[in-house]
All heavy atoms as a GROMACS GRO file, in nm:
protein
  600
    1MET      N    1   0.086  -0.123   0.002
    1MET     CA    2   0.002   0.001  -0.005
    1MET      C    3   0.084   0.119   0.000
    1MET      O    4   0.185   0.136   0.074
    1MET     CB    5  -0.088  -0.001   0.128
    1MET     CG    6  -0.214   0.073   0.108
    1MET     SD    7  -0.318   0.079   0.255
    1MET     CE    8  -0.372  -0.089   0.275
    2SER      N    9   0.055   0.219  -0.083
    2SER     CA   10   0.138   0.337  -0.094
    2SER      C   11   0.110   0.428   0.033
    2SER      O   12   0.017   0.419   0.102
    2SER     CB   13   0.106   0.412  -0.226
    2SER     OG   14  -0.018   0.480  -0.216
    3THR      N   15   0.210   0.522   0.040
    3THR     CA   16   0.199   0.622   0.157
    3THR      C   17   0.082   0.711   0.143
    3THR      O   18   0.010   0.741   0.245
    3THR     CB   19   0.329   0.705   0.158
    3THR    OG1   20   0.443   0.616   0.165
    3THR    CG2   21   0.330   0.796   0.274
    4ASP      N   22   0.042   0.749   0.018
    4ASP     CA   23  -0.071   0.834  -0.002
    4ASP      C   24  -0.201   0.762   0.036
    4ASP      O   25  -0.292   0.823   0.094
    4ASP     CB   26  -0.077   0.879  -0.146
    4ASP     CG   27   0.026   0.979  -0.191
    4ASP    OD1   28   0.083   1.038  -0.093
    4ASP    OD2   29   0.060   0.990  -0.305
    5VAL      N   30  -0.212   0.637   0.007
    5VAL     CA   31  -0.333   0.561   0.040
    5VAL      C   32  -0.345   0.548   0.192
    5VAL      O   33  -0.452   0.566   0.247
    5VAL     CB   34  -0.334   0.419  -0.029
    5VAL    CG1   35  -0.449   0.339   0.024
    5VAL    CG2   36  -0.340   0.427  -0.181
    6LYS      N   37  -0.230   0.529   0.254
    6LYS     CA   38  -0.230   0.514   0.406
    6LYS      C   39  -0.281   0.650   0.465
    6LYS      O   40  -0.347   0.650   0.563
    6LYS     CB   41  -0.093   0.476   0.456
    6LYS     CG   42  -0.059   0.334   0.430
    6LYS     CD   43   0.074   0.298   0.482
    6LYS     CE   44   0.122   0.159   0.443
    6LYS     NZ   45   0.258   0.134   0.493
    7ARG      N   46  -0.230   0.759   0.416
    7ARG     CA   47  -0.269   0.891   0.468
    7ARG      C   48  -0.412   0.919   0.448
    7ARG      O   49  -0.482   0.970   0.536
    7ARG     CB   50  -0.187   1.002   0.392
    7ARG     CG   51  -0.045   1.010   0.439
    7ARG     CD   52   0.025   1.120   0.366
    7ARG     NE   53   0.165   1.122   0.403
    7ARG     CZ   54   0.258   1.178   0.334
    7ARG    NH1   55   0.233   1.252   0.229
    7ARG    NH2   56   0.384   1.177   0.377
    8VAL      N   57  -0.472   0.883   0.336
    8VAL     CA   58  -0.606   0.899   0.304
    8VAL      C   59  -0.696   0.814   0.401
    8VAL      O   60  -0.795   0.858   0.458
    8VAL     CB   61  -0.646   0.869   0.158
    8VAL    CG1   62  -0.802   0.865   0.134
    8VAL    CG2   63  -0.582   0.970   0.069
    9ILE      N   64  -0.658   0.686   0.424
    9ILE     CA   65  -0.730   0.598   0.515
    9ILE      C   66  -0.717   0.649   0.656
    9ILE      O   67  -0.821   0.657   0.727
    9ILE     CB   68  -0.671   0.456   0.507
    9ILE    CG1   69  -0.709   0.393   0.373
    9ILE    CG2   70  -0.726   0.365   0.621
    9ILE    CD1   71  -0.644   0.267   0.340
   10THR      N   72  -0.602   0.703   0.695
   10THR     CA   73  -0.589   0.760   0.831
   10THR      C   74  -0.674   0.879   0.850
   10THR      O   75  -0.738   0.903   0.950
   10THR     CB   76  -0.442   0.792   0.851
   10THR    OG1   77  -0.362   0.679   0.842
   10THR    CG2   78  -0.418   0.848   0.997
   11LEU      N   79  -0.672   0.969   0.747
   11LEU     CA   80  -0.759   1.086   0.753
   11LEU      C   81  -0.903   1.055   0.756
   11LEU      O   82  -0.978   1.110   0.842
   11LEU     CB   83  -0.731   1.177   0.628
   11LEU     CG   84  -0.817   1.299   0.618
   11LEU    CD1   85  -0.789   1.394   0.734
   11LEU    CD2   86  -0.787   1.371   0.484
   12LEU      N   87  -0.949   0.958   0.685
   12LEU     CA   88  -1.092   0.916   0.684
   12LEU      C   89  -1.131   0.851   0.823
   12LEU      O   90  -1.238   0.880   0.870
   12LEU     CB   91  -1.122   0.821   0.570
   12LEU     CG   92  -1.124   0.877   0.432
   12LEU    CD1   93  -1.137   0.767   0.332
   12LEU    CD2   94  -1.230   0.985   0.415
   13ALA      N   95  -1.033   0.775   0.875
   13ALA     CA   96  -1.067   0.718   1.002
   13ALA      C   97  -1.074   0.828   1.118
   13ALA      O   98  -1.158   0.823   1.202
   13ALA     CB   99  -0.949   0.616   1.044
   14ALA      N  100  -0.992   0.928   1.107
   14ALA     CA  101  -0.994   1.037   1.199
   14ALA      C  102  -1.121   1.118   1.186
   14ALA      O  103  -1.176   1.155   1.288
   14ALA     CB  104  -0.871   1.128   1.184
   15LEU      N  105  -1.166   1.142   1.068
   15LEU     CA  106  -1.283   1.219   1.042
   15LEU      C  107  -1.408   1.136   1.103
   15LEU      O  108  -1.499   1.196   1.156
   15LEU     CB  109  -1.297   1.248   0.895
   15LEU     CG  110  -1.213   1.350   0.840
   15LEU    CD1  111  -1.228   1.368   0.685
   15LEU    CD2  112  -1.237   1.488   0.909
   16LEU      N  113  -1.405   1.007   1.075
   16LEU     CA  114  -1.515   0.920   1.121
   16LEU      C  115  -1.522   0.924   1.278
   16LEU      O  116  -1.627   0.936   1.333
   16LEU     CB  117  -1.500   0.780   1.070
   16LEU     CG  118  -1.601   0.678   1.116
   16LEU    CD1  119  -1.743   0.716   1.072
   16LEU    CD2  120  -1.569   0.536   1.062
   17LEU      N  121  -1.408   0.912   1.338
   17LEU     CA  122  -1.399   0.913   1.485
   17LEU      C  123  -1.448   1.050   1.539
   17LEU      O  124  -1.525   1.052   1.635
   17LEU     CB  125  -1.256   0.890   1.530
   17LEU     CG  126  -1.232   0.888   1.681
   17LEU    CD1  127  -1.313   0.782   1.752
   17LEU    CD2  128  -1.084   0.870   1.714
   18ALA      N  129  -1.403   1.157   1.472
   18ALA     CA  130  -1.452   1.296   1.517
   18ALA      C  131  -1.599   1.310   1.499
   18ALA      O  132  -1.672   1.359   1.587
   18ALA     CB  133  -1.378   1.397   1.436
   19ALA      N  134  -1.657   1.255   1.392
   19ALA     CA  135  -1.805   1.261   1.368
   19ALA      C  136  -1.883   1.178   1.477
   19ALA      O  137  -1.987   1.221   1.531
   19ALA     CB  138  -1.838   1.207   1.234
   20LEU      N  139  -1.824   1.062   1.508
   20LEU     CA  140  -1.886   0.980   1.615
   20LEU      C  141  -1.883   1.048   1.748
   20LEU      O  142  -1.980   1.040   1.826
   20LEU     CB  143  -1.819   0.841   1.615
   20LEU     CG  144  -1.846   0.746   1.498
   20LEU    CD1  145  -1.764   0.623   1.506
   20LEU    CD2  146  -1.996   0.713   1.488
   21LEU      N  147  -1.769   1.114   1.775
   21LEU     CA  148  -1.754   1.177   1.906
   21LEU      C  149  -1.852   1.296   1.911
   21LEU      O  150  -1.916   1.318   2.014
   21LEU     CB  151  -1.612   1.229   1.923
   21LEU     CG  152  -1.580   1.301   2.053
   21LEU    CD1  153  -1.605   1.214   2.173
   21LEU    CD2  154  -1.430   1.348   2.055
   22LEU      N  155  -1.861   1.369   1.804
   22LEU     CA  156  -1.950   1.484   1.798
   22LEU      C  157  -2.100   1.437   1.819
   22LEU      O  158  -2.182   1.497   1.892
   22LEU     CB  159  -1.937   1.559   1.668
   22LEU     CG  160  -2.022   1.683   1.655
   22LEU    CD1  161  -1.995   1.788   1.759
   22LEU    CD2  162  -2.005   1.744   1.517
   23ALA      N  163  -2.134   1.329   1.753
   23ALA     CA  164  -2.269   1.275   1.768
   23ALA      C  165  -2.300   1.231   1.901
   23ALA      O  166  -2.404   1.258   1.959
   23ALA     CB  167  -2.294   1.159   1.673
   24ALA      N  168  -2.201   1.172   1.969
   24ALA     CA  169  -2.222   1.124   2.109
   24ALA      C  170  -2.238   1.243   2.202
   24ALA      O  171  -2.320   1.250   2.295
   24ALA     CB  172  -2.104   1.037   2.147
   25LEU      N  173  -2.162   1.350   2.182
   25LEU     CA  174  -2.173   1.470   2.273
   25LEU      C  175  -2.297   1.550   2.247
   25LEU      O  176  -2.345   1.602   2.343
   25LEU     CB  177  -2.051   1.562   2.243
   25LEU     CG  178  -1.912   1.511   2.287
   25LEU    CD1  179  -1.805   1.604   2.246
   25LEU    CD2  180  -1.908   1.491   2.438
   26THR      N  181  -2.350   1.553   2.128
   26THR     CA  182  -2.465   1.634   2.100
   26THR      C  183  -2.599   1.554   2.132
   26THR      O  184  -2.700   1.616   2.148
   26THR     CB  185  -2.474   1.687   1.964
   26THR    OG1  186  -2.468   1.566   1.868
   26THR    CG2  187  -2.358   1.778   1.930
   27THR      N  188  -2.591   1.425   2.149
   27THR     CA  189  -2.712   1.357   2.182
   27THR      C  190  -2.725   1.315   2.327
   27THR      O  191  -2.825   1.256   2.372
   27THR     CB  192  -2.725   1.226   2.094
   27THR    OG1  193  -2.611   1.145   2.116
   27THR    CG2  194  -2.737   1.260   1.950
   28ALA      N  195  -2.616   1.348   2.407
   28ALA     CA  196  -2.617   1.315   2.549
   28ALA      C  197  -2.721   1.403   2.618
   28ALA      O  198  -2.731   1.516   2.589
   28ALA     CB  199  -2.485   1.333   2.611
   29PRO      N  200  -2.797   1.347   2.711
   29PRO     CA  201  -2.897   1.433   2.788
   29PRO      C  202  -2.827   1.536   2.871
   29PRO      O  203  -2.713   1.513   2.926
   29PRO     CB  204  -2.973   1.332   2.871
   29PRO     CG  205  -2.882   1.212   2.883
   29PRO     CD  206  -2.798   1.209   2.761
   30VAL      N  207  -2.887   1.654   2.874
   30VAL     CA  208  -2.831   1.765   2.951
   30VAL      C  209  -2.887   1.750   3.095
   30VAL      O  210  -3.009   1.738   3.116
   30VAL     CB  211  -2.870   1.900   2.893
   30VAL    CG1  212  -2.818   2.012   2.980
   30VAL    CG2  213  -2.820   1.909   2.747
   31ARG      N  214  -2.797   1.755   3.191
   31ARG     CA  215  -2.836   1.745   3.330
   31ARG      C  216  -2.786   1.866   3.404
   31ARG      O  217  -2.685   1.922   3.378
   31ARG     CB  218  -2.774   1.621   3.389
   31ARG     CG  219  -2.830   1.494   3.327
   31ARG     CD  220  -2.794   1.371   3.410
   31ARG     NE  221  -2.852   1.255   3.352
   31ARG     CZ  222  -2.792   1.156   3.304
   31ARG    NH1  223  -2.659   1.151   3.302
   31ARG    NH2  224  -2.854   1.054   3.252
   32ALA      N  225  -2.866   1.905   3.508
   32ALA     CA  226  -2.823   2.015   3.591
   32ALA      C  227  -2.702   1.972   3.671
   32ALA      O  228  -2.673   1.856   3.692
   32ALA     CB  229  -2.942   2.052   3.684
   33ALA      N  230  -2.629   2.072   3.725
   33ALA     CA  231  -2.506   2.039   3.799
   33ALA      C  232  -2.535   1.955   3.924
   33ALA      O  233  -2.456   1.866   3.955
   33ALA     CB  234  -2.443   2.171   3.839
   34ASP      N  235  -2.643   1.976   3.993
   34ASP     CA  236  -2.667   1.902   4.113
   34ASP      C  237  -2.743   1.768   4.087
   34ASP      O  238  -2.763   1.687   4.173
   34ASP     CB  239  -2.738   1.982   4.219
   34ASP     CG  240  -2.870   2.021   4.183
   34ASP    OD1  241  -2.922   1.986   4.066
   34ASP    OD2  242  -2.938   2.108   4.246
   35GLY      N  243  -2.785   1.753   3.964
   35GLY     CA  244  -2.849   1.626   3.924
   35GLY      C  245  -3.001   1.614   3.951
   35GLY      O  246  -3.073   1.551   3.870
   36ASP      N  247  -3.052   1.686   4.048
   36ASP     CA  248  -3.194   1.676   4.079
   36ASP      C  249  -3.274   1.802   4.027
   36ASP      O  250  -3.387   1.782   3.991
   36ASP     CB  251  -3.219   1.665   4.235
   36ASP     CG  252  -3.169   1.526   4.285
   36ASP    OD1  253  -3.165   1.433   4.206
   36ASP    OD2  254  -3.140   1.518   4.402
   37ALA      N  255  -3.215   1.914   4.033
   37ALA     CA  256  -3.278   2.028   3.986
   37ALA      C  257  -3.303   2.035   3.839
   37ALA      O  258  -3.216   1.985   3.761
   37ALA     CB  259  -3.202   2.160   4.035
   38PRO      N  260  -3.407   2.097   3.785
   38PRO     CA  261  -3.422   2.108   3.644
   38PRO      C  262  -3.315   2.192   3.583
   38PRO      O  263  -3.263   2.286   3.643
   38PRO     CB  264  -3.561   2.166   3.630
   38PRO     CG  265  -3.592   2.231   3.759
   38PRO     CD  266  -3.512   2.164   3.862
   39SER      N  267  -3.281   2.160   3.458
   39SER     CA  268  -3.183   2.237   3.383
   39SER      C  269  -3.248   2.371   3.344
   39SER      O  270  -3.372   2.391   3.358
   39SER     CB  271  -3.148   2.169   3.254
   39SER     OG  272  -3.254   2.167   3.160
   40ALA      N  273  -3.163   2.466   3.298
   40ALA     CA  274  -3.210   2.598   3.257
   40ALA      C  275  -3.314   2.579   3.144
   40ALA      O  276  -3.417   2.645   3.147
   40ALA     CB  277  -3.090   2.683   3.215
   41GLY      N  278  -3.284   2.490   3.056
   41GLY     CA  279  -3.382   2.474   2.941
   41GLY      C  280  -3.514   2.425   2.992
   41GLY      O  281  -3.622   2.462   2.939
   42GLN      N  282  -3.519   2.330   3.089
   42GLN     CA  283  -3.643   2.286   3.148
   42GLN      C  284  -3.714   2.392   3.216
   42GLN      O  285  -3.840   2.406   3.204
   42GLN     CB  286  -3.611   2.170   3.233
   42GLN     CG  287  -3.560   2.043   3.167
   42GLN     CD  288  -3.514   1.937   3.258
   42GLN    OE1  289  -3.456   1.972   3.366
   42GLN    NE2  290  -3.532   1.812   3.232
   43ARG      N  291  -3.645   2.476   3.288
   43ARG     CA  292  -3.712   2.587   3.372
   43ARG      C  293  -3.773   2.683   3.262
   43ARG      O  294  -3.886   2.728   3.275
   43ARG     CB  295  -3.617   2.667   3.450
   43ARG     CG  296  -3.574   2.584   3.580
   43ARG     CD  297  -3.494   2.678   3.674
   43ARG     NE  298  -3.400   2.760   3.619
   43ARG     CZ  299  -3.274   2.732   3.597
   43ARG    NH1  300  -3.229   2.614   3.625
   43ARG    NH2  301  -3.190   2.822   3.544
   44ILE      N  302  -3.700   2.720   3.162
   44ILE     CA  303  -3.755   2.814   3.058
   44ILE      C  304  -3.875   2.753   2.990
   44ILE      O  305  -3.974   2.820   2.964
   44ILE     CB  306  -3.641   2.847   2.957
   44ILE    CG1  307  -3.536   2.929   3.032
   44ILE    CG2  308  -3.699   2.929   2.835
   44ILE    CD1  309  -3.407   2.947   2.948
   45THR      N  310  -3.863   2.630   2.957
   45THR     CA  311  -3.984   2.557   2.881
   45THR      C  312  -4.103   2.564   2.968
   45THR      O  313  -4.206   2.593   2.924
   45THR     CB  314  -3.935   2.414   2.847
   45THR    OG1  315  -3.824   2.422   2.764
   45THR    CG2  316  -4.060   2.340   2.778
   46GLU      N  317  -4.083   2.529   3.095
   46GLU     CA  318  -4.201   2.526   3.188
   46GLU      C  319  -4.260   2.667   3.204
   46GLU      O  320  -4.380   2.681   3.204
   46GLU     CB  321  -4.152   2.473   3.326
   46GLU     CG  322  -4.270   2.440   3.412
   46GLU     CD  323  -4.368   2.334   3.356
   46GLU    OE1  324  -4.324   2.236   3.291
   46GLU    OE2  325  -4.489   2.350   3.375
   47ALA      N  326  -4.172   2.774   3.210
   47ALA     CA  327  -4.222   2.907   3.228
   47ALA      C  328  -4.303   2.949   3.101
   47ALA      O  329  -4.402   3.017   3.107
   47ALA     CB  330  -4.104   3.004   3.257
   48LEU      N  331  -4.255   2.914   2.982
   48LEU     CA  332  -4.324   2.952   2.857
   48LEU      C  333  -4.449   2.881   2.839
   48LEU      O  334  -4.526   2.918   2.756
   48LEU     CB  335  -4.217   2.923   2.740
   48LEU     CG  336  -4.101   3.027   2.728
   48LEU    CD1  337  -4.009   2.976   2.622
   48LEU    CD2  338  -4.149   3.168   2.712
   49ARG      N  339  -4.482   2.777   2.910
   49ARG     CA  340  -4.609   2.713   2.902
   49ARG      C  341  -4.714   2.799   2.968
   49ARG      O  342  -4.835   2.788   2.928
   49ARG     CB  343  -4.600   2.582   2.974
   49ARG     CG  344  -4.533   2.474   2.899
   49ARG     CD  345  -4.543   2.340   2.957
   49ARG     NE  346  -4.485   2.241   2.872
   49ARG     CZ  347  -4.389   2.153   2.916
   49ARG    NH1  348  -4.357   2.154   3.037
   49ARG    NH2  349  -4.331   2.075   2.827
   50THR      N  350  -4.683   2.887   3.055
   50THR     CA  351  -4.786   2.973   3.122
   50THR      C  352  -4.785   3.117   3.068
   50THR      O  353  -4.876   3.188   3.093
   50THR     CB  354  -4.762   2.971   3.280
   50THR    OG1  355  -4.629   3.019   3.306
   50THR    CG2  356  -4.774   2.833   3.332
   51SER      N  357  -4.676   3.163   3.011
   51SER     CA  358  -4.666   3.298   2.959
   51SER      C  359  -4.571   3.304   2.839
   51SER      O  360  -4.475   3.232   2.835
   51SER     CB  361  -4.607   3.387   3.071
   51SER     OG  362  -4.580   3.518   3.014
   52PRO      N  363  -4.604   3.379   2.737
   52PRO     CA  364  -4.519   3.390   2.620
   52PRO      C  365  -4.394   3.471   2.641
   52PRO      O  366  -4.315   3.484   2.554
   52PRO     CB  367  -4.608   3.455   2.515
   52PRO     CG  368  -4.704   3.534   2.594
   52PRO     CD  369  -4.733   3.457   2.722
   53VAL      N  370  -4.386   3.529   2.759
   53VAL     CA  371  -4.266   3.613   2.792
   53VAL      C  372  -4.188   3.545   2.907
   53VAL      O  373  -4.247   3.518   3.010
   53VAL     CB  374  -4.302   3.760   2.832
   53VAL    CG1  375  -4.190   3.841   2.876
   53VAL    CG2  376  -4.380   3.825   2.721
   54TYR      N  377  -4.060   3.522   2.888
   54TYR     CA  378  -3.976   3.464   2.989
   54TYR      C  379  -3.871   3.564   3.026
   54TYR      O  380  -3.798   3.615   2.937
   54TYR     CB  381  -3.913   3.329   2.943
   54TYR     CG  382  -3.812   3.284   3.047
   54TYR    CD1  383  -3.852   3.219   3.161
   54TYR    CD2  384  -3.672   3.303   3.021
   54TYR    CE1  385  -3.756   3.179   3.250
   54TYR    CE2  386  -3.580   3.263   3.108
   54TYR     CZ  387  -3.622   3.195   3.227
   54TYR     OH  388  -3.522   3.159   3.320
   55VAL      N  389  -3.853   3.589   3.154
   55VAL     CA  390  -3.752   3.681   3.201
   55VAL      C  391  -3.674   3.605   3.307
   55VAL      O  392  -3.733   3.560   3.408
   55VAL     CB  393  -3.807   3.809   3.259
   55VAL    CG1  394  -3.694   3.897   3.317
   55VAL    CG2  395  -3.886   3.886   3.154
   56ASP      N  396  -3.547   3.579   3.291
   56ASP     CA  397  -3.462   3.512   3.383
   56ASP      C  398  -3.458   3.592   3.516
   56ASP      O  399  -3.472   3.717   3.515
   56ASP     CB  400  -3.319   3.493   3.329
   56ASP     CG  401  -3.245   3.400   3.417
   56ASP    OD1  402  -3.264   3.280   3.401
   56ASP    OD2  403  -3.161   3.443   3.490
   57GLU      N  404  -3.445   3.519   3.626
   57GLU     CA  405  -3.433   3.581   3.760
   57GLU      C  406  -3.328   3.686   3.767
   57GLU      O  407  -3.344   3.795   3.836
   57GLU     CB  408  -3.402   3.474   3.865
   57GLU     CG  409  -3.510   3.373   3.877
   57GLU     CD  410  -3.469   3.261   3.967
   57GLU    OE1  411  -3.358   3.266   4.029
   57GLU    OE2  412  -3.547   3.165   3.983
   58ALA      N  413  -3.223   3.675   3.692
   58ALA     CA  414  -3.113   3.776   3.694
   58ALA      C  415  -3.152   3.907   3.632
   58ALA      O  416  -3.101   4.009   3.664
   58ALA     CB  417  -2.989   3.725   3.614
   59TYR      N  418  -3.258   3.908   3.548
   59TYR     CA  419  -3.312   4.030   3.490
   59TYR      C  420  -3.446   4.069   3.542
   59TYR      O  421  -3.507   4.161   3.481
   59TYR     CB  422  -3.315   4.007   3.344
   59TYR     CG  423  -3.181   3.978   3.282
   59TYR    CD1  424  -3.143   3.845   3.247
   59TYR    CD2  425  -3.080   4.071   3.265
   59TYR    CE1  426  -3.021   3.817   3.194
   59TYR    CE2  427  -2.962   4.041   3.215
   59TYR     CZ  428  -2.931   3.911   3.177
   59TYR     OH  429  -2.797   3.880   3.129
   60ALA      N  430  -3.488   4.010   3.648
   60ALA     CA  431  -3.628   4.038   3.698
   60ALA      C  432  -3.642   4.186   3.728
   60ALA      O  433  -3.750   4.248   3.716
   60ALA     CB  434  -3.653   3.954   3.818
   61ASP      N  435  -3.539   4.248   3.791
   61ASP     CA  436  -3.543   4.392   3.824
   61ASP      C  437  -3.556   4.482   3.705
   61ASP      O  438  -3.614   4.586   3.704
   61ASP     CB  439  -3.423   4.437   3.907
   61ASP     CG  440  -3.429   4.368   4.044
   61ASP    OD1  441  -3.536   4.327   4.089
   61ASP    OD2  442  -3.315   4.366   4.114
   62ALA      N  443  -3.492   4.437   3.592
   62ALA     CA  444  -3.493   4.517   3.473
   62ALA      C  445  -3.623   4.514   3.391
   62ALA      O  446  -3.655   4.605   3.321
   62ALA     CB  447  -3.377   4.475   3.378
   63VAL      N  448  -3.698   4.404   3.407
   63VAL     CA  449  -3.821   4.388   3.343
   63VAL      C  450  -3.934   4.349   3.448
   63VAL      O  451  -3.957   4.235   3.470
   63VAL     CB  452  -3.814   4.271   3.234
   63VAL    CG1  453  -3.945   4.271   3.154
   63VAL    CG2  454  -3.693   4.298   3.147
   64PRO      N  455  -3.995   4.451   3.503
   64PRO     CA  456  -4.085   4.430   3.606
   64PRO      C  457  -4.214   4.352   3.561
   64PRO      O  458  -4.239   4.353   3.432
   64PRO     CB  459  -4.128   4.571   3.664
   64PRO     CG  460  -4.087   4.664   3.555
   64PRO     CD  461  -3.978   4.593   3.489
   65PRO      N  462  -4.292   4.296   3.647
   65PRO     CA  463  -4.412   4.222   3.602
   65PRO      C  464  -4.509   4.304   3.512
   65PRO      O  465  -4.565   4.251   3.419
   65PRO     CB  466  -4.480   4.183   3.732
   65PRO     CG  467  -4.373   4.175   3.833
   65PRO     CD  468  -4.270   4.282   3.797
   66SER      N  469  -4.521   4.433   3.547
   66SER     CA  470  -4.616   4.510   3.463
   66SER      C  471  -4.561   4.525   3.314
   66SER      O  472  -4.634   4.518   3.219
   66SER     CB  473  -4.624   4.658   3.516
   66SER     OG  474  -4.499   4.721   3.517
   67ARG      N  475  -4.429   4.536   3.301
   67ARG     CA  476  -4.373   4.533   3.160
   67ARG      C  477  -4.382   4.397   3.096
   67ARG      O  478  -4.404   4.386   2.977
   67ARG     CB  479  -4.226   4.579   3.167
   67ARG     CG  480  -4.156   4.582   3.033
   67ARG     CD  481  -4.216   4.691   2.944
   67ARG     NE  482  -4.140   4.695   2.820
   67ARG     CZ  483  -4.191   4.702   2.698
   67ARG    NH1  484  -4.319   4.714   2.683
   67ARG    NH2  485  -4.115   4.702   2.593
   68GLN      N  486  -4.368   4.296   3.173
   68GLN     CA  487  -4.384   4.158   3.117
   68GLN      C  488  -4.528   4.136   3.063
   68GLN      O  489  -4.544   4.079   2.960
   68GLN     CB  490  -4.356   4.051   3.227
   68GLN     CG  491  -4.208   4.054   3.266
   68GLN     CD  492  -4.181   3.956   3.375
   68GLN    OE1  493  -4.238   3.845   3.372
   68GLN    NE2  494  -4.090   3.989   3.465
   69ARG      N  495  -4.627   4.188   3.137
   69ARG     CA  496  -4.764   4.178   3.096
   69ARG      C  497  -4.787   4.254   2.972
   69ARG      O  498  -4.856   4.211   2.876
   69ARG     CB  499  -4.865   4.219   3.202
   69ARG     CG  500  -4.877   4.122   3.318
   69ARG     CD  501  -4.990   4.162   3.411
   69ARG     NE  502  -4.965   4.289   3.479
   69ARG     CZ  503  -4.890   4.306   3.592
   69ARG    NH1  504  -4.835   4.196   3.647
   69ARG    NH2  505  -4.871   4.421   3.646
   70GLN      N  506  -4.726   4.373   2.970
   70GLN     CA  507  -4.737   4.455   2.843
   70GLN      C  508  -4.676   4.385   2.725
   70GLN      O  509  -4.734   4.389   2.615
   70GLN     CB  510  -4.664   4.593   2.868
   70GLN     CG  511  -4.685   4.690   2.761
   70GLN     CD  512  -4.607   4.822   2.789
   70GLN    OE1  513  -4.511   4.816   2.868
   70GLN    NE2  514  -4.645   4.928   2.730
   71LEU      N  515  -4.561   4.319   2.744
   71LEU     CA  516  -4.499   4.247   2.630
   71LEU      C  517  -4.579   4.132   2.592
   71LEU      O  518  -4.581   4.096   2.469
   71LEU     CB  519  -4.353   4.204   2.673
   71LEU     CG  520  -4.251   4.316   2.692
   71LEU    CD1  521  -4.132   4.260   2.762
   71LEU    CD2  522  -4.216   4.379   2.554
   72ALA      N  523  -4.645   4.067   2.686
   72ALA     CA  524  -4.728   3.946   2.651
   72ALA      C  525  -4.850   3.984   2.587
   72ALA      O  526  -4.905   3.895   2.505
   72ALA     CB  527  -4.749   3.867   2.783
   73SER      N  528  -4.907   4.100   2.604
   73SER     CA  529  -5.037   4.134   2.549
   73SER      C  530  -5.045   4.123   2.397
   73SER      O  531  -5.142   4.058   2.350
   73SER     CB  532  -5.065   4.281   2.592
   73SER     OG  533  -5.198   4.303   2.604
   74PRO      N  534  -4.956   4.179   2.318
   74PRO     CA  535  -4.972   4.157   2.168
   74PRO      C  536  -4.962   4.005   2.126
   74PRO      O  537  -5.032   3.969   2.036
   74PRO     CB  538  -4.855   4.236   2.108
   74PRO     CG  539  -4.813   4.331   2.225
   74PRO     CD  540  -4.847   4.262   2.349
   75SER      N  541  -4.889   3.933   2.202
   75SER     CA  542  -4.872   3.788   2.173
   75SER      C  543  -5.012   3.718   2.194
   75SER      O  544  -5.050   3.636   2.117
   75SER     CB  545  -4.766   3.727   2.260
   75SER     OG  546  -4.762   3.589   2.233
   76ARG      N  547  -5.071   3.748   2.309
   76ARG     CA  548  -5.206   3.696   2.331
   76ARG      C  549  -5.306   3.731   2.231
   76ARG      O  550  -5.392   3.643   2.185
   76ARG     CB  551  -5.250   3.734   2.468
   76ARG     CG  552  -5.173   3.665   2.581
   76ARG     CD  553  -5.246   3.677   2.711
   76ARG     NE  554  -5.174   3.609   2.818
   76ARG     CZ  555  -5.123   3.664   2.918
   76ARG    NH1  556  -5.137   3.792   2.946
   76ARG    NH2  557  -5.054   3.586   3.006
   77ARG      N  558  -5.307   3.859   2.182
   77ARG     CA  559  -5.396   3.899   2.079
   77ARG      C  560  -5.375   3.825   1.943
   77ARG      O  561  -5.465   3.786   1.877
   77ARG     CB  562  -5.384   4.050   2.057
   77ARG     CG  563  -5.470   4.129   2.157
   77ARG     CD  564  -5.465   4.273   2.126
   77ARG     NE  565  -5.356   4.326   2.218
   77ARG     CZ  566  -5.283   4.426   2.180
   77ARG    NH1  567  -5.297   4.492   2.066
   77ARG    NH2  568  -5.183   4.466   2.264
   78ALA      N  569  -5.238   3.804   1.920
   78ALA     CA  570  -5.212   3.734   1.790
   78ALA      C  571  -5.256   3.588   1.797
   78ALA      O  572  -5.300   3.531   1.700
   78ALA     CB  573  -5.057   3.736   1.772
   79ARG      N  574  -5.246   3.528   1.910
   79ARG     CA  575  -5.290   3.383   1.925
   79ARG      C  576  -5.445   3.372   1.917
   79ARG      O  577  -5.497   3.274   1.878
   79ARG     CB  578  -5.240   3.326   2.056
   79ARG     CG  579  -5.104   3.285   2.050
   79ARG     CD  580  -5.060   3.212   2.174
   79ARG     NE  581  -5.057   3.305   2.289
   79ARG     CZ  582  -5.037   3.271   2.414
   79ARG    NH1  583  -5.026   3.148   2.445
   79ARG    NH2  584  -5.037   3.364   2.506
   80ALA      N  585  -5.516   3.479   1.957
   80ALA     CA  586  -5.662   3.472   1.952
   80ALA      C  587  -5.720   3.484   1.819
   80ALA      O  588  -5.830   3.447   1.794
   80ALA     CB  589  -5.716   3.589   2.043
   81ARG      N  590  -5.647   3.533   1.719
   81ARG     CA  591  -5.691   3.551   1.586
   81ARG      C  592  -5.714   3.419   1.511
   81ARG      O  593  -5.663   3.322   1.524
   81ARG     CB  594  -5.591   3.639   1.502
   81ARG     CG  595  -5.594   3.781   1.552
   81ARG     CD  596  -5.499   3.863   1.467
   81ARG     NE  597  -5.479   3.987   1.536
   81ARG     CZ  598  -5.391   4.074   1.499
   81ARG    NH1  599  -5.315   4.047   1.388
   81ARG    NH2  600  -5.372   4.189   1.556
   0.00000   0.00000   0.00000
């Protein structure tokens, strides 16, 4: 086998391994750091089930409840149509 063929086979094997590793990393379930608490994505999803506006706790002071209701209002009207 020539050196060029060996290089191509090695390159293809490395690419296949990288693709398998990437697939394994992207399909692994996301868990919260402590294992029992819901992840950020789960918290956001749950909050969006009750309101079309989600404001993280870190920004609660910047977007008070009255402003959140104001932002949600056009969304509710659009869903009613």
